[in-house]
C-alpha positions in Angstrom: 105.3 88.1 92.1 104.2 88.1 88.5 101.6 90.8 88.3 100.1 90.5 84.9 103.5 90.1 83.3 106.7 88.3 84.2 109.6 90.4 82.9 111.9 91.5 85.7 111.0 94.9 87.3 112.6 98.0 85.7 114.7 100.3 87.9 112.4 102.2 90.2 112.0 105.8 91.1 112.2 107.0 94.6 108.9 106.5 96.5 106.3 109.1 96.0 105.5 109.8 99.6 107.2 109.2 103.0 105.2 107.1 105.4 104.4 110.1 107.6 103.2 112.1 104.7 100.8 109.4 103.6 99.6 108.9 107.1 98.8 112.6 107.4 97.0 112.6 104.0 95.0 109.5 105.0 94.0 111.0 108.3 92.8 114.2 106.6 91.1 112.8 103.6 90.0 109.4 104.6 89.8 109.2 108.4 92.5 106.5 108.8 93.1 105.1 112.2 96.2 103.5 113.7 95.5 100.0 112.4 93.4 97.5 114.0 93.3 94.0 112.7 94.7 91.3 113.9 104.9 85.3 81.8 105.8 83.5 80.1 104.1 80.9 82.2 106.4 80.4 85.2 106.0 79.7 88.8 109.3 81.0 90.0 109.0 83.7 92.7 109.8 87.2 91.6 110.2 90.4 93.5 107.5 92.9 93.0 107.3 96.6 93.2 105.8 98.8 95.8 104.6 101.7 98.0 102.4 102.8 101.2 102.0 104.9 104.2 100.9 105.7 107.6 103.1 105.0 110.5 103.3 101.2 109.8 101.8 99.1 112.5 103.7 96.1 113.7 103.0 93.3 111.3 104.0 90.5 113.6 101.9 92.0 116.4 98.8 91.8 114.3 99.4 88.5 112.5 96.5 86.2 113.1 96.9 82.5 113.3 96.6 80.6 110.0 93.1 79.4 109.2 92.0 76.6 107.1 91.9 77.8 103.5 88.7 77.4 101.6 89.2 76.0 98.1 86.3 77.8 96.5 85.9 81.6 96.4 83.5 83.4 98.7 80.0 83.5 97.2 79.3 86.9 95.7 76.1 88.9 95.3 75.7 87.9 91.7 77.3 85.3 89.5 77.4 87.7 86.6 80.6 89.4 85.5 79.0 92.8 85.6 76.3 93.7 88.2 74.8 97.0 89.4 74.9 98.1 93.0 71.9 99.1 95.0 69.5 101.6 93.6 70.9 104.1 96.1 74.0 104.4 98.1 77.1 106.6 98.4 78.7 105.1 95.3 75.5 105.1 93.2 76.3 106.0 89.6 80.0 104.9 89.9 81.5 102.1 88.0 84.4 100.1 89.5 86.3 97.4 87.6 88.0 94.7 89.6 90.7 92.7 87.9 91.6 89.4 89.6 95.2 88.7 88.7 95.9 85.6 86.7 93.7 82.6 86.2 93.8 79.2 88.1 94.0 77.4 84.7 96.7 79.4 83.1 99.3 76.6 83.7 97.2 74.4 81.5 97.4 76.8 78.6 101.1 77.8 78.4 101.1 78.3 74.6 98.1 80.6 74.8 99.4 82.7 77.7 102.9 82.9 76.2 101.5 84.7 73.1 102.9 88.1 72.8 100.6 91.1 73.0 101.2 94.8 72.3 101.3 97.0 75.4 102.2 100.1 73.5 105.8 100.5 74.4 106.8 96.9 73.7 105.3 93.4 73.6 104.7 91.1 76.6 103.2 87.7 77.3 99.4 87.5 77.3 99.4 86.6 80.9 101.4 84.6 83.5 100.6 81.7 85.9 101.1 83.7 89.1 102.7 82.5 92.2 101.5 80.4 95.2 102.2 79.7 98.8 104.6 76.9 99.6 101.6 74.8 100.6 100.1 75.2 97.1 97.5 78.0 97.6 97.5 79.7 94.2 97.7 83.4 93.8 94.8 83.1 91.2 92.6 81.6 93.8 93.5 84.3 96.3 92.8 87.1 93.9 89.4 85.8 92.8 88.4 85.3 96.4 89.4 88.8 97.5 87.7 90.2 94.3 84.4 88.5 95.2 84.5 89.9 98.7 85.4 93.4 97.3 82.6 93.2 94.8 80.1 92.5 97.5 81.3 95.4 99.6 81.2 97.9 96.7 77.8 96.8 95.5 76.5 97.4 99.0 77.5 101.0 98.6 75.6 101.3 95.3 78.5 100.9 92.9 78.2 99.1 89.6 81.0 96.5 89.6 82.6 94.7 86.7 85.0 91.8 87.0 87.5 91.3 84.1 86.8 87.6 84.5 84.9 85.5 87.0 86.2 82.0 86.6 84.4 81.9 83.3 87.1 81.3 80.8 89.9 78.6 80.4 92.8 81.1 80.6 93.6 84.8 80.8 92.2 87.3 79.8 95.4 88.7 78.3 96.8 91.9 79.8 95.6 94.1 76.9 92.1 92.8 77.2 92.1 93.4 81.0 92.9 97.0 80.3 90.3 97.2 77.6 87.5 96.0 79.8 88.1 98.9 82.2 88.4 101.4 79.4 85.2 100.1 77.7 83.3 100.3 81.0 84.4 103.9 81.4 85.3 102.9 84.9 85.7 105.5 87.6 88.3 103.3 89.2 90.0 100.0 88.4 92.0 97.8 90.8 94.0 94.8 89.9 94.3 92.4 92.8 97.5 90.4 93.2 99.9 88.7 95.7 103.6 88.7 95.4 106.1 85.9 95.2 109.4 87.2 96.7 112.0 85.8 99.0 111.4 84.7 102.6 111.7 87.6 104.9 110.2 90.0 102.4 106.9 91.0 103.9 104.1 93.5 103.5 101.8 94.9 100.8 102.4 97.5 98.1 100.3 99.4 95.6 101.6 99.8 92.1 101.0 103.1 90.3 101.3 103.8 86.5 104.3 105.7 85.3 104.1 108.4 82.7 104.2 106.3 79.5 103.5 107.2 75.9 104.1 104.9 72.9 101.8 103.2 70.4 98.5 102.6 72.1 99.9 103.5 75.5 99.4 107.0 76.9 99.0 107.3 80.7 99.3 111.1 80.8 95.7 111.6 81.9 95.6 108.9 84.5 98.9 109.3 86.4 97.6 111.8 88.9 94.2 110.3 89.6 95.7 106.9 89.9 98.2 108.2 92.4 95.3 109.6 94.5 93.5 106.3 94.2 96.6 104.2 95.2 97.5 106.4 98.1 94.1 106.2 99.6 94.0 102.4 99.2 97.4 102.1 100.8 96.5 104.1 103.8 93.2 102.4 104.4 94.7 98.9 103.8 97.1 99.6 106.7 94.1 100.6 108.9 91.8 97.8 108.1 94.3 94.9 107.9 97.0 95.9 110.4 99.6 94.9 107.8 102.7 97.0 107.3 103.9 98.4 103.9 106.4 96.3 102.0 109.9 96.1 103.6 111.5 95.2 100.2 110.1 97.6 97.7 108.9 101.2 97.9 111.0 102.4 100.7 108.4 101.5 103.3 105.8 103.8 101.6 103.6 101.0 100.2 103.7 102.7 96.8 105.7 101.8 93.7 105.7 103.1 90.1 105.9 100.7 87.1 106.1 101.4 83.4 106.4 97.8 82.2 102.9 96.5 83.0 100.4 96.3 80.1 97.4 96.5 82.4 98.5 100.0 83.5 100.1 101.2 80.3 97.0 100.6 78.2 94.5 101.9 80.7 92.7 105.2 79.9 90.9 105.3 83.3 92.4 105.5 86.8 94.0 102.2 87.7 96.3 100.6 90.2 97.6 97.2 91.2 97.8 96.0 94.8 100.2 93.2 95.9 98.5 92.2 99.2 101.5 90.4 100.6 104.2 87.9 99.8 103.0 84.4 99.3 106.4 82.9 99.7 107.0 84.2 103.2 105.5 82.0 105.9 104.2 84.9 108.0 102.6 86.6 105.1 101.3 83.3 103.8 99.5 82.8 107.1 97.6 86.0 106.5 96.8 85.4 102.8 95.4 81.9 103.5 93.2 83.3 106.3 89.6 83.9 105.3 89.1 86.5 108.0 92.2 88.4 106.9 91.1 88.2 103.2 87.9 89.9 104.3 89.9 92.7 106.0 92.0 93.0 102.8 88.9 93.4 100.7 87.6 96.0 103.2 90.8 98.0 103.0 90.7 98.1 99.2 87.0 98.9 99.3 87.5 101.8 101.8 90.3 103.2 99.6 88.2 103.1 96.5 85.2 104.6 98.3 87.4 107.4 99.7 88.7 108.2 96.2 85.3 108.1 94.5 83.8 110.4 97.2 86.6 112.8 96.8 
């Protein structure tokens, strides 16, 4: 649902790649397999935007049974917001910024998160509350949990990992600050982790890519192509590692979507994508998103995509 902003999606372009094309690219560049696993402050569900690849595996076939959801995020390698990876490893010398979407306490600070911020082409809300499953599992809890798992995986490969926030502030950060953190870190890649809040029956994941945008402080001309490469690799490897299919409601079954209304993308000067890992309002997707074992697979898929991109 509400990525980092809550304005309705703008009309979308046709998807970048057909599923078969992405599958071929993934097999060639990243060694993908055939799948194997298993805003205003508002809580109203909203359709997201999308895109992916690879001959989609059957989502229902690989859907694991729901597990008990843990209230607290998975412990990470370091409590700090920024931490280096190992002294050596395939990603040594690389900096990755992980942006956990929303904040569990945003709903307690509606005045602050409703404040308008400049995203270059227009003004948007500082942040939104995010969505939740029907049982009350908040998107902000999901995103922080997956981000912690992702950080551990990337650090194990030697990457320096920075989180835009780590449950260390009462609300936010605002979307412009989220972009600025990645820019200031001179990140080699930035991924914003989310989950959607669409209608029942809308299933699957999608990766959001920046559109060509120029206006005010926004200029994505230098990051559109590398972000497309990053997003395509994440999409293909997310299919392989999770067994989840690309979104059936946005992106034309490619798992890829392009947006020009998200401040987190518009203001980025480094390669950046968003990933909507599934639809929290659909019971079948919610069973995945609330499963600790599936969240580990989701983190692995994102980590493998980032690693593939950084290794070239």
